[in-house]
C-alpha positions as CSV (number, residue, x, y, z in Angstrom):
1,M,-6.9,-14.9,-3.6
2,K,-4.7,-16.1,-0.8
3,P,-3.0,-13.4,1.3
4,I,0.5,-12.6,0.0
5,R,3.6,-10.9,1.3
6,L,4.5,-7.7,-0.5
7,Q,6.7,-4.7,0.0
8,V,4.3,-1.7,0.3
9,Q,4.8,2.0,1.0
10,M,3.4,2.5,4.5
11,P,2.5,6.1,5.5
12,T,3.8,7.4,8.9
13,I,5.0,10.5,10.6
14,G,8.7,11.2,10.1
15,V,11.4,13.8,9.5
16,F,12.1,14.7,5.9
17,S,14.4,17.3,4.3
18,I,13.8,19.7,1.4
19,K,16.6,22.0,0.2
20,G,18.6,21.6,3.4
21,R,15.7,22.3,5.7
22,S,14.1,19.5,7.8
23,A,10.5,19.2,8.8
24,V,8.2,16.7,10.4
25,G,5.2,15.4,8.4
26,E,3.8,12.3,6.6
27,I,6.3,10.2,4.7
28,E,5.9,6.8,3.1
29,G,8.5,4.2,3.8
30,P,8.8,0.6,2.5
31,I,7.9,-2.2,4.7
32,E,7.0,-5.9,4.1
33,A,3.4,-6.7,5.0
34,M,0.7,-9.3,4.4
35,V,-1.7,-8.1,1.7
36,H,-5.3,-9.2,1.7
37,G,-6.5,-7.3,-1.4
38,L,-5.2,-5.7,-4.6
39,R,-6.8,-3.0,-6.7
40,R,-5.7,-1.3,-9.9
41,V,-5.3,2.5,-9.9
42,E,-7.0,4.6,-12.5
43,F,-5.9,8.2,-13.0
44,K,-7.6,10.4,-15.7
45,G,-9.0,7.4,-17.5
46,Q,-5.6,5.6,-17.7
47,I,-4.8,2.6,-15.6
48,A,-1.4,2.9,-13.9
49,D,0.9,0.0,-14.9
50,D,3.7,0.7,-12.5
51,Y,1.9,0.4,-9.2
52,V,-1.3,-1.0,-7.5
53,R,-3.1,-0.3,-4.3
54,A,-2.8,-3.1,-1.7
55,L,-5.0,-3.7,1.4
56,A,-2.1,-4.4,3.8
57,F,-1.9,-5.4,7.4
58,V,-0.7,-2.4,9.4
59,P,1.9,-3.1,12.2
60,E,1.1,-1.6,15.6
61,Q,3.6,1.3,15.4
62,F,2.0,2.7,12.3
63,R,-1.7,2.4,13.4
64,S,-2.0,5.5,15.6
65,H,-1.1,7.9,12.7
66,L,-3.4,6.1,10.3
67,R,-6.2,6.0,12.8
68,E,-6.0,9.8,13.3
69,S,-6.0,10.4,9.6
70,G,-8.9,8.1,9.0
71,R,-7.1,5.8,6.6
72,L,-7.5,2.5,8.5
73,V,-9.9,-0.1,7.0
74,G,-11.3,-2.0,9.9
75,A,-9.0,-2.2,12.9
76,E,-5.7,-3.2,11.4
77,H,-5.6,-2.8,7.6
78,A,-5.1,0.2,5.2
79,W,-4.8,0.7,1.5
80,C,-1.1,1.3,0.6
81,T,0.9,1.6,-2.6
82,A,2.7,-1.5,-3.9
83,T,5.1,-0.8,-6.8
84,L,5.7,-3.2,-9.6
85,A,9.5,-2.6,-9.4
86,D,9.6,-4.0,-5.8
87,N,7.1,-6.8,-6.3
88,K,7.4,-8.0,-9.9
89,K,7.0,-11.7,-9.4
90,S,4.3,-11.5,-6.7
91,L,2.1,-9.0,-8.7
92,A,2.5,-10.8,-12.1
93,P,-0.6,-13.1,-11.7
94,F,-2.8,-10.1,-10.7
95,L,-1.6,-7.9,-13.6
96,A,-1.9,-10.7,-16.1
97,S,-5.5,-11.5,-15.0
98,G,-6.9,-8.2,-16.2
99,D,-9.2,-8.0,-13.1
100,D,-9.7,-4.7,-11.4
101,E,-9.7,-6.0,-7.9
102,W,-8.8,-9.1,-5.9
103,K,-9.7,-9.7,-2.3
104,S,-9.0,-12.6,0.0
105,E,-11.7,-14.4,2.0
106,T,-10.4,-12.9,5.2
107,A,-10.6,-9.3,4.0
């Protein structure tokens, strides 16, 4: 697989609101990133068909939080969620292949 550009949900520390109260904690926001691997997600024996896990390049501003939580793979990549609704055309070849995992040569 060649690295592709996808919109992924990148975890970071931010402010969120629940029932009128705000708090600081981990939130996931959409960013566009280069993806070097794709993996299907299985939950209770069923393969999820609306999202996949993506081995995405993490921009510098997100790395400190991911490093502290131990979610970085190597120095600058992390497994993030990529939804089918945001990346329908880009994920179509992977989903049609039936493979469980794709990785690029650089991953």
